[in-house]
C-alpha positions, -999 to 999 in steps of 0.1 A, spaced: -900 -251 -573 -889 -215 -580 -899 -182 -565 -892 -165 -599 -885 -177 -634 -849 -165 -631 -842 -182 -597 -840 -217 -583 -846 -227 -547 -817 -247 -533 -800 -252 -500 -768 -234 -494 -748 -267 -498 -766 -276 -530 -759 -242 -545 -722 -243 -535 -716 -276 -552 -737 -268 -582 -717 -236 -588 -684 -254 -583 -694 -280 -609 -702 -252 -634 -666 -239 -633 -642 -248 -662 -607 -239 -671 -589 -237 -704 -554 -253 -704 -534 -253 -736 -565 -249 -757 -584 -278 -739 -615 -270 -718 -619 -291 -686 -636 -288 -653 -617 -265 -630 -623 -285 -599 -613 -321 -604 -633 -333 -574 -624 -337 -538 -616 -357 -508 -640 -362 -479 -645 -378 -445 -681 -373 -434 -693 -366 -399 -723 -349 -384 -710 -315 -395 -710 -322 -432 -727 -355 -441 -764 -346 -440 -763 -314 -461 -730 -311 -480 -729 -349 -484 -763 -349 -499 -753 -322 -524 -720 -340 -533 -738 -373 -539 -760 -355 -565 -729 -343 -584 -708 -375 -580 -701 -377 -617 -690 -341 -622 -671 -338 -589 -659 -373 -579 -653 -377 -541 -625 -398 -527 -627 -410 -491 -594 -408 -474 -583 -422 -441 -573 -390 -424 -584 -354 -429 -548 -341 -429 -537 -366 -456 -567 -358 -478 -559 -321 -479 -523 -330 -485 -534 -351 -515 -555 -322 -528 -525 -299 -525 -501 -323 -543 -527 -327 -571 -527 -289 -576 -489 -288 -577 -487 -316 -603 -513 -297 -624 -492 -265 -621 -519 -247 -601 -543 -247 -631 -568 -271 -615 -576 -278 -578 -594 -302 -556 -613 -296 -524 -612 -314 -490 -642 -315 -467 -645 -325 -431 -669 -324 -402 -668 -299 -374 -642 -301 -346 -611 -324 -348 -618 -334 -384 -614 -298 -394 -584 -290 -372 -567 -320 -387 -565 -300 -419 -547 -270 -405 -513 -286 -412 -522 -293 -449 -534 -257 -453 -499 -246 -440 -483 -267 -468 -506 -251 -495 -500 -216 -481 -462 -219 -479 -460 -234 -514 -486 -209 -529 -509 -238 -540 -547 -238 -545 -567 -258 -520 -604 -254 -513 -614 -264 -477 -651 -269 -470 -654 -274 -433 -684 -279 -409 -690 -253 -382 -712 -248 -352 -748 -236 -355 -754 -199 -364 -785 -198 -343 -765 -211 -313 -797 -227 -300 -782 -262 -295 -749 -248 -280 -726 -263 -269 -728 -290 -295 -707 -321 -301 -671 -312 -309 -675 -275 -302 -647 -258 -284 -662 -230 -265 -645 -196 -262 -657 -180 -230 -651 -144 -239 -659 -145 -277 -689 -164 -288 -681 -158 -325 -650 -179 -324 -647 -216 -334 -618 -238 -341 -622 -228 -378 -607 -194 -369 -574 -213 -366 -573 -214 -404 -570 -176 -407 -532 -178 -404 -529 -204 -431 -555 -193 -456 -553 -168 -485 -591 -164 -483 -613 -171 -453 -650 -168 -447 -677 -182 -426 -711 -185 -444 -738 -173 -420 -765 -169 -446 -771 -189 -478 -770 -158 -500 -734 -151 -489 -719 -177 -512 -730 -157 -542 -702 -133 -533 -679 -155 -513 -675 -186 -535 -664 -167 -566 -639 -147 -544 -625 -180 -531 -621 -194 -567 -605 -162 -579 -580 -163 -551 -570 -198 -559 -565 -190 -596 -546 -157 -590 -509 -163 -596 -499 -137 -571 -524 -145 -543 -527 -183 -549 -532 -204 -518 -558 -221 -497 -594 -208 -496 -613 -218 -465 -651 -217 -462 -667 -225 -428 -701 -240 -433 -723 -239 -402 -745 -270 -399 -778 -252 -399 -769 -228 -427 -758 -257 -450 -795 -268 -450 -811 -234 -453 -827 -227 -486 -826 -195 -508 -838 -185 -542 -806 -183 -561 -803 -166 -595 -799 -191 -623 -770 -170 -636 -750 -182 -606 -750 -217 -621 -741 -208 -657 -710 -224 -670 -679 -202 -668 -645 -208 -684 -615 -194 -665 -581 -186 -679 -550 -181 -657 -541 -145 -657 -506 -134 -669 -495 -101 -654 -474 -81 -678 -443 -67 -661 -438 -30 -660 -416 -18 -689 -396 5 -666 -388 -24 -642 -377 -45 -671 -355 -17 -684 -338 -13 -649 -333 -51 -648 -317 -51 -683 -294 -23 -674 -282 -40 -642 -278 -74 -660 -258 -58 -688 -234 -45 -662 -227 -79 -648 -195 -98 -652 -205 -129 -632 -243 -132 -635 -262 -162 -621 -298 -172 -625 -318 -189 -597 -348 -208 -611 -376 -214 -587 -409 -233 -587 -427 -203 -603 -409 -210 -635 -429 -242 -640 -462 -226 -628 -457 -199 -654 -449 -224 -681 -417 -205 -686 -391 -232 -690 -387 -226 -728 -383 -189 -723 -358 -194 -694 -338 -219 -715 -337 -195 -745 -326 -166 -723 -297 -183 -705 -286 -202 -737 -284 -170 -758 -266 -150 -731 -246 -179 -715 -259 -174 -680 -253 -203 -656 -285 -216 -639 -290 -231 -605 -322 -244 -590 -341 -241 -557 -357 -271 -541 -391 -261 -555 -374 -254 -588 -358 -288 -592 -365 -302 -627 -367 -268 -644 -336 -280 -663 -324 -314 -674 -293 -328 -658 -277 -330 -692 -281 -292 -699 -246 -277 -699 -259 -246 -682 -275 -265 -653 -250 -259 -625 -269 -278 -598 -292 -271 -568 -284 -241 -546 -284 -236 -508 -284 -257 -477 -295 -288 -496 -274 -277 -526 -242 -284 -545 -207 -271 -544 -211 -259 -580 -242 -237 -573 -230 -224 -540 -195 -216 -552 -209 -197 -581 -234 -178 -559 -205 -166 -537 -188 -151 -568 -219 -138 -586 -222 -100 -589 -258 -100 -602 -283 -127 -593 -315 -131 -612 -340 -149 -590 -370 -161 -610 -402 -175 -594 -387 -181 -559 -396 -168 -525 -359 -170 -515 -364 -189 -483 -335 -197 -460 -326 -231 -475 -320 -212 -508 -301 -183 -494 -282 -201 -467 -300 -179 -442 -289 -150 -465 -252 -159 -462 -248 -176 -496 -243 -145 -518 -215 -120 -520 -221 -90 -498 -220 -66 -527 -240 -87 -551 -272 -73 -566 -304 -93 -568 -330 -90 -596 -362 -107 -584 -388 -117 -611 -420 -128 -594 -457 -125 -600 -461 -117 -563 -450 -82 -551 -443 -95 -517 -417 -120 -530 -403 -98 -556 -392 -71 -532 -373 -92 -506 -339 -81 -493 -336 -50 -514 -341 -68 -547 -346 -49 -579 -382 -61 -583 -398 -71 -615 -434 -78 -607 -451 -100 -633 -454 -133 -650 -421 -151 -655 -429 -163 -690 -435 -127 -701 -407 -112 -681 -380 -136 -694 -392 -130 -729 -389 -93 -724 -355 -96 -709 -342 -117 -738 -356 -93 -763 -338 -64 -746 -303 -78 -738 -291 -76 -774 -258 -93 -779 -249 -94 -742 -230 -126 -732 -212 -134 -701 -174 -134 -702 -157 -166 -714 -139 -169 -680 -172 -170 -661 -186 -196 -685 -155 -217 -680 -157 -213 -642 -193 -225 -642 -185 -255 -665 -156 -266 -642 -178 -263 -611 -206 -283 -628 -182 -311 -639 -166 -314 -605 -200 -316 -588 -213 -342 -612 -182 -363 -605 -189 -361 -568 -226 -372 -573 -214 -401 -594 -192 -412 -566 -218 -405 -540 -245 -427 -555 -221 -456 -563 -226 -487 -542 -189 -493 -539 -161 -472 -523 -129 -461 -539 -113 -494 -530 -141 -514 -547 -157 -526 -515 -194 -526 -509 -207 -499 -485 -237 -499 -462 -267 -486 -482 -272 -448 -481 -300 -425 -492 -278 -414 -521 -271 -449 -533 -308 -458 -532 -317 -426 -550 -290 -433 -577 -303 -468 -582 -339 -456 -587 -327 -428 -609 -309 -452 -632 -339 -475 -635 -369 -451 -637 -386 -438 -668 -377 -402 -678 -412 -390 -671 -418 -407 -638 -426 -383 -610 -406 -382 -578 -421 -372 -545 -402 -365 -512 -407 -343 -481 -391 -334 -449 -364 -353 -430 -331 -362 -447 -345 -373 -481 -352 -338 -495 -316 -328 -492 -304 -361 -506 -329 -361 -535 -322 -324 -543 -284 -330 -544 -282 -364 -561 -312 -367 -584 -302 -363 -620 -333 -349 -638 -345 -367 -669 -375 -346 -678 -389 -312 -669 -413 -309 -640 -407 -345 -627 -397 -337 -591 -419 -327 -562 -399 -321 -530 -422 -305 -504 -398 -283 -485 -418 -251 -483 -435 -263 -451 -412 -293 -448 -440 -315 -436 -434 -350 -426 -462 -373 -437 -468 -355 -470 -450 -382 -490 -475 -409 -494 -506 -387 -492 -490 -362 -516 -480 -390 -539 -517 -402 -540 -528 -368 -551 -500 -363 -575 -508 -396 -590 -543 -385 -598 -529 -355 -616 -503 -375 -634 -529 -399 -647 -546 -370 -665 -514 -362 -685 -490 -391 -684 -509 -423 -675 -481 -446 -686 -456 -434 -661 -452 -439 -624 -452 -418 -592 -422 -428 -571 -421 -418 -534 -390 -417 -513 -399 -418 -476 -380 -424 -443 -392 -446 -415 -401 -416 -394 -424 -401 -420 -439 -435 -428 -448 -440 -392 -463 -405 -390 -487 -410 -419 -490 -441 -441 -528 -449 -443 -530 -437 -479 -513 -468 -490 -547 -483 -484 -563 -453 -502 -541 -458 -532 -550 -495 -535 -587 -488 -530 -588 -461 -556 -565 -479 -581 -539 -451 -581 -507 -471 -581 -477 -458 -563 -441 -470 -560 -430 -463 -524 -393 -467 -513 -391 -469 -475 -356 -461 -462 -354 -472 -426 -326 -456 -406 -340 -463 -371 -357 -430 -364 -353 -393 -371 -317 -397 -383 -312 -363 -400 -323 -344 -369 -300 -366 -349 -272 -355 -372 -281 -319 -367 -282 -325 -329 -247 -340 -330 -234 -314 -354 -243 -286 -330 -225 -303 -301 -254 -321 -285 -256 -358 -275 -281 -381 -293 -314 -379 -275 -350 -387 -285 -344 -389 -323 -332 -424 -331 -355 -451 -316 -326 -465 -296 -320 -431 -279 -356 -427 -267 -372 -436 -234 -380 -473 -239 -395 -501 -219 -382 -528 -242 -353 -534 -265 -355 -512 -296 -369 -530 -326 -377 -522 -363 -411 -522 -378 -419 -548 -403 -427 -523 -431 -432 -550 -457 -459 -569 -437 -475 -536 -427 -478 -525 -464 -491 -559 -474 -518 -556 -447 -531 -525 -465 -534 -543 -498 -501 -533 -514 -475 -556 -529 -442 -553 -510 -407 -567 -505 -377 -561 -484 -342 -558 -500 -307 -558 -486 -285 -544 -513 -284 -519 -541 -285 -546 -567 -316 -559 -551 -331 -524 -552 -329 -524 -590 -346 -558 -593 -373 -548 -569 -379 -516 -588 -385 -536 -620 -410 -557 -602 -427 -526 -588 -429 -512 -623 -448 -543 -635 -471 -544 -605 -508 -538 -610 -511 -520 -576 -491 -499 -552 -457 -515 -545 -436 -508 -514 -398 -515 -514 -384 -517 -479 -347 -514 -470 -323 -502 -443 -299 -473 -447 -271 -462 -425 -281 -436 -399 -246 -422 -394 -225 -427 -426 -232 -421 -463 -248 -386 -460 -241 -362 -488 -214 -341 -470 -205 -316 -498 -224 -288 -513 -242 -274 -483 -242 -237 -474 -244 -225 -438 -278 -225 -422 -288 -206 -391 -303 -226 -362 -306 -216 -326 -277 -228 -304 -274 -222 -266 -252 -193 -255 -247 -211 -222 -240 -249 -219 -220 -273 -198 -209 -290 -230 -178 -276 -246 -189 -289 -280 -221 -268 -278 -201 -237 -270 -178 -244 -299 -209 -247 -322 -222 -214 -308 -189 -197 -315 -190 -210 -351 -226 -197 -354 -216 -162 -342 -188 -161 -367 -209 -173 -397 -236 -148 -389 -212 -120 -398 -217 -130 -435 -254 -125 -434 -271 -98 -456 -292 -77 -434 -323 -65 -453 -304 -50 -483 
């Protein structure tokens, strides 16, 4: 029934979902639905109204039920990353704890500049039933709810207090998620009563719309300044970040550095911009980096940072670069482009790199710099080859390490398989030791460094991968600590038919933080299971049996040669396959290639080792760039 021939009477929840289903995006000439669906756990705050609307659009916007609200939003975030921010998914929860569970995932999306739509239940606008189930009351501000916690981790935030508001708010949320500069999570608080309130919506609100991702053209004067500075360089270095892939600028980047012989290094988010075999690929930079990249960074006089927010693991807490080096920062986001006195080029990386290449003329780096980069690259690659080898220099087998497991999988995987890792020790080990076989094949979540992202993120990434490369696999590296923190989406992946290959590396706890604890002069405490307060003898979890209980195929291996055989069986499996193994908690870490990283160390301690670590910190801080 309509109040006017140009309107339709719908509830707010019905109108929201109907508008969302009418949004499309054009990707490489192909038109597809902008929102690929979503993840939902229903409760009293979203089941009766939003749930009713979603069921009516189950074909256009398929809904996947996860096992944990946090993991669902992580899966949606990883999906968006795999699809290079050109499509997104939503996550919906009830009011109260279901909603607050998703704050962590919103932090991941915000830190990594990824689109995520959060549709969360809220308390009643009328307040007549207050206080309601799961409501946290704020005694001095009745307008607050737990949903306000999302303001610090959202790029767009709104609470819908009248059904007409979504006519303005929902398009703003979508525009934010699609904007290359402002991309991030969009949060809509949906009060339980307002979800069911009806309004006469204009039919135009539900007309199909096709979006295209905006490309911001860089300012010609900024390009000219960057060209002039780069032409003056004797030892230029290019840092390739994740924004290169989001822009689709790998070809332009490759053309620029090949034509002008500029060495390239990669950030964690930018891993897999270049193939391992590319002679200009000089390795990962920073705290989780390589000797090759970091040695070049110390000598570079001009650094071109493309599509990176220059976080401390890239910059070595701003100690990795020569004090007198100049930075050209190409970034679609003004905030990121201007960091630390950079010469900012604000605009799309694909366009900016093309403009640079067209203006540099016959500029090429000196032969001596090219030779230096080549020698550093060769030396690092030799180290990685030794690091991933299962035997030592004397030919004896060694206890399994992260690097050896990574090397074994690297050798056996298909070029287009996607790798997922996050937090703990594996991001550093994957970043340093993985030899990229195809562009865009690595997802290391280190922007928010969130333990538990691995399996949930792998589930979402798998959904995106099936849209573009259904014959390849999603491979997850995860430690026992992260596995214990969040593993229930093994069950989700089996239920949904989204096969994963999960490699669980058990080192007895939080071994990388134990290493940091020891390296700063502290004794081992509360990180490895055996160093915690226990009432029983420490024991290991039977990860194989646990994974089987959730429907996956699984096996436990005891050597690198067994890893390779297990991986072949995982490849041929018809469902998620979990490979379980033990790695050394103390030996076998990648010890070379790391820059300094600033962490807080006590100025006063009874331990001499702590005071020695503090003195070393104070000395290293003298190399930090301070703002410019």
